[in-house]
C-alpha positions as CSV (number, residue, x, y, z in Angstrom):
1,M,117.3,167.2,98.3
2,K,115.3,165.1,95.8
3,K,112.6,167.0,94.0
4,P,109.1,165.8,94.5
5,E,108.1,163.4,91.5
6,Y,104.8,163.8,89.5
7,V,103.1,161.6,87.2
8,A,101.0,163.8,84.6
9,Y,97.7,162.6,83.2
10,Y,96.2,164.3,80.2
11,R,92.6,163.5,78.6
12,V,91.2,164.4,75.5
13,S,87.6,163.4,74.3
14,T,88.1,162.8,70.6
15,Q,90.5,161.1,68.2
16,K,90.8,164.6,66.5
17,Q,91.9,166.5,69.4
18,G,94.4,163.7,70.3
19,R,96.0,163.9,66.8
20,S,96.1,167.7,66.7
21,G,97.3,168.2,70.4
22,L,94.2,170.4,70.9
23,G,93.3,170.5,74.5
24,V,96.6,168.5,75.6
25,A,98.9,171.7,75.0
26,A,96.6,173.8,77.4
27,Q,96.5,171.1,79.9
28,T,100.3,170.5,79.7
29,E,100.9,174.1,80.3
30,S,98.9,174.1,83.5
31,V,100.5,170.9,84.8
32,H,104.1,172.1,84.1
33,R,103.4,175.6,85.7
34,Y,102.0,174.1,88.9
35,V,104.9,171.5,89.0
36,S,107.4,174.3,88.7
37,G,105.8,176.3,91.2
38,V,106.3,173.7,93.8
39,Q,109.7,172.8,92.5
40,G,108.8,169.5,91.5
41,E,109.5,167.1,88.4
42,V,107.2,165.4,85.9
43,I,108.9,162.0,85.5
44,E,106.3,160.8,82.8
45,S,103.0,161.7,81.2
46,F,100.2,159.6,80.1
47,T,97.6,161.0,77.3
48,E,94.0,159.3,77.2
49,T,91.7,159.7,74.3
50,E,88.5,158.8,75.9
51,S,85.2,160.4,77.0
52,G,85.0,161.5,80.8
53,K,82.0,159.4,81.3
54,N,84.0,156.2,80.3
55,N,85.7,154.7,83.4
56,D,87.9,152.2,81.5
57,R,91.3,154.2,81.2
58,P,94.3,152.0,80.4
59,E,96.5,154.9,80.4
60,L,95.3,156.2,83.7
61,Q,96.0,152.7,85.0
62,R,99.5,152.9,83.8
63,A,99.8,156.3,85.3
64,L,98.7,154.9,88.8
65,E,101.0,152.0,88.3
66,L,104.0,154.4,88.2
67,C,102.8,156.5,91.0
68,R,102.6,153.5,93.4
69,L,106.1,152.4,92.3
70,R,107.8,155.6,92.6
71,K,105.6,157.0,95.4
72,A,104.9,159.8,93.2
73,C,101.8,162.3,93.1
74,L,99.4,162.1,90.1
75,V,98.7,165.4,88.7
76,V,95.8,166.5,86.6
77,A,95.1,169.9,84.8
78,K,91.4,170.0,86.0
79,M,89.3,167.7,87.6
80,D,87.1,167.1,84.7
81,R,89.9,166.0,82.9
82,L,89.8,163.2,85.2
83,T,86.4,162.1,85.8
84,R,82.6,163.7,86.4
85,S,82.0,160.6,88.4
86,V,81.9,160.8,92.1
87,S,82.2,156.8,92.3
88,F,85.2,156.8,90.1
89,L,86.6,159.6,92.1
90,L,86.3,157.5,95.2
91,T,87.9,154.6,93.6
92,L,90.9,156.7,92.5
93,I,91.6,158.0,96.0
94,D,91.4,154.4,97.3
95,K,93.7,153.3,94.7
96,S,96.4,155.8,95.8
97,Y,96.6,154.0,99.1
98,G,99.2,155.4,101.5
99,E,100.7,157.6,98.9
100,R,100.7,161.1,97.9
101,G,97.5,160.9,96.2
102,V,96.3,163.1,93.2
103,V,96.5,167.1,92.8
104,F,94.4,169.0,90.3
105,C,95.8,172.1,89.0
106,D,92.5,174.0,89.0
107,L,92.1,173.3,92.9
108,P,95.7,174.4,94.1
109,S,94.3,175.1,97.5
110,I,94.0,171.3,98.2
111,P,97.2,169.8,99.3
112,E,98.9,166.4,98.5
113,G,98.9,163.7,101.1
114,P,96.1,162.6,103.6
115,T,94.7,166.1,104.0
116,G,94.2,166.3,100.2
117,K,92.7,162.9,100.1
118,F,90.4,164.0,102.8
119,L,89.1,167.1,101.2
120,L,88.7,165.4,97.8
121,T,86.5,162.7,99.9
122,Q,84.5,165.5,101.1
123,M,83.8,166.6,97.6
124,A,82.3,163.1,97.1
125,S,80.3,163.2,100.4
126,V,77.1,162.6,98.8
127,A,78.1,159.1,97.9
128,E,79.7,158.6,101.1
129,L,76.6,159.5,102.9
130,E,74.5,157.1,101.0
131,A,76.7,154.4,101.9
132,G,76.7,155.3,105.6
133,L,73.0,155.4,105.6
134,I,73.0,151.9,104.1
135,A,75.3,150.5,106.7
136,Q,73.4,152.2,109.5
137,R,69.9,150.3,108.3
138,T,72.1,147.0,108.1
139,R,73.4,147.4,111.6
140,A,69.8,148.4,112.9
141,A,68.4,145.0,111.1
142,L,71.3,142.9,112.7
143,A,70.4,144.5,116.1
144,A,66.8,143.6,115.8
145,A,67.8,140.0,114.6
146,R,70.0,139.6,117.8
147,A,67.0,140.9,119.9
148,R,65.0,138.3,118.7
149,G,67.4,135.7,119.6
150,R,68.8,134.9,116.0
151,Q,72.5,133.5,116.2
152,L,74.7,135.7,113.8
153,G,78.1,134.8,112.6
154,R,80.0,131.6,111.2
155,R,80.8,129.0,113.7
156,N,84.2,127.5,113.3
157,K,83.4,123.7,113.5
158,D,87.0,122.5,114.4
159,F,87.3,124.5,117.4
160,G,83.6,125.0,118.5
161,Q,84.1,129.0,118.7
162,Y,83.4,131.8,116.4
163,A,86.2,132.5,113.9
164,S,87.9,135.8,113.9
165,V,87.9,137.3,110.7
166,G,89.7,140.5,111.2
167,G,93.2,139.1,111.0
168,K,92.5,137.1,107.8
169,A,90.9,140.2,106.1
170,G,94.0,142.1,106.8
171,S,96.1,139.4,105.5
172,V,94.0,139.4,102.3
173,V,94.4,143.0,101.8
174,R,98.2,142.8,102.4
175,N,98.2,139.9,99.8
176,E,96.2,141.9,97.3
177,R,98.3,144.9,97.4
178,A,101.6,142.8,97.1
179,N,100.1,141.1,94.0
180,R,99.0,144.5,92.5
181,Y,102.5,145.9,93.1
182,A,104.2,142.8,91.3
183,D,101.7,143.2,88.5
184,D,102.7,146.8,88.3
185,L,106.3,146.0,88.0
186,R,105.5,143.2,85.2
187,R,106.2,145.4,82.3
188,Y,109.3,147.1,83.7
189,V,110.8,143.8,84.4
190,E,109.9,142.4,81.0
191,K,111.7,145.4,79.4
192,I,114.7,144.8,81.6
193,R,115.1,141.4,80.6
194,D,114.4,142.1,76.9
195,S,117.5,144.5,77.2
196,G,119.7,141.6,78.0
197,A,119.7,141.5,81.8
198,E,119.4,137.7,82.9
199,S,120.4,137.2,86.6
200,L,118.4,138.1,89.5
201,R,121.2,140.6,90.6
202,E,121.1,142.4,87.0
203,I,117.2,142.7,87.3
204,G,117.5,144.2,90.6
205,D,120.3,146.6,89.8
206,A,118.3,147.7,86.7
207,L,115.1,148.3,88.9
208,N,117.1,150.1,91.5
209,E,118.6,152.5,88.9
210,R,115.1,153.3,87.4
211,G,113.9,154.3,91.1
212,L,111.5,151.3,91.3
213,L,112.1,150.2,94.7
214,T,110.7,147.3,96.7
215,P,107.2,148.2,98.3
216,R,109.0,149.2,101.6
217,G,111.0,151.6,99.6
218,R,114.5,149.6,99.8
219,E,116.7,148.5,97.2
220,W,116.2,145.0,95.5
221,S,118.6,142.2,96.5
222,P,118.7,138.8,94.4
223,V,116.4,137.3,97.0
224,Q,113.6,139.7,96.8
225,V,113.7,139.7,93.0
226,Q,113.4,135.9,93.2
227,R,110.2,136.4,95.2
228,L,108.9,139.0,93.0
229,M,109.3,136.8,90.0
230,T,107.4,134.0,91.8
231,R,104.7,136.2,92.8
232,M,104.3,137.6,89.1
233,E,104.1,134.0,87.8
234,R,101.4,133.3,90.5
235,V,99.6,136.4,89.7
236,G,99.7,135.9,86.0
237,D,98.2,132.3,86.3
């Protein structure tokens, strides 16, 4: 049976700590103790030297890319090593869409997966409450406008009926996810090509060997690799 995979993320606040390893050693010990306890495997680690107040985290973005590609779980020693910002935590939860999410070693009672995401979201309840109250006031204002006879919504000029935007919105979301997945794979494909792989089959085989499967979790075929290359070119424009 395949071991559950984890991507470790470490953060230190100063260049001095980063060079000396101060702080990272303790985080590493905590992470490996947790992963060993759940019989998992750390497949890669990323270390950031940045203040917890700064949300610009290139190493964290790389860690999240690998989590999405490998359907792995992000593991962090302590929540404050990730962020002290509620809004940033909500963004992180959203970015780990549909996958195993993030686990904090100092909060072992919070499980992985949907339940863990739910509990983490509750920890950000203040921000969610504020957003909900704003939405409630907006709905009330729209209802009042309708009561006054004001016509709301955008009319489709070609068909003379209100356009349904739900399907379009879903298509946009799916397209954005596919674009992000292709962009996540970009640096891996570049490395594979730099190593000498030229044909679509060679690139697909190399991705499969690394466990970097298609968005649906299947192995790459030449046709799928061609579609991936086309999408990467389009995203890069």
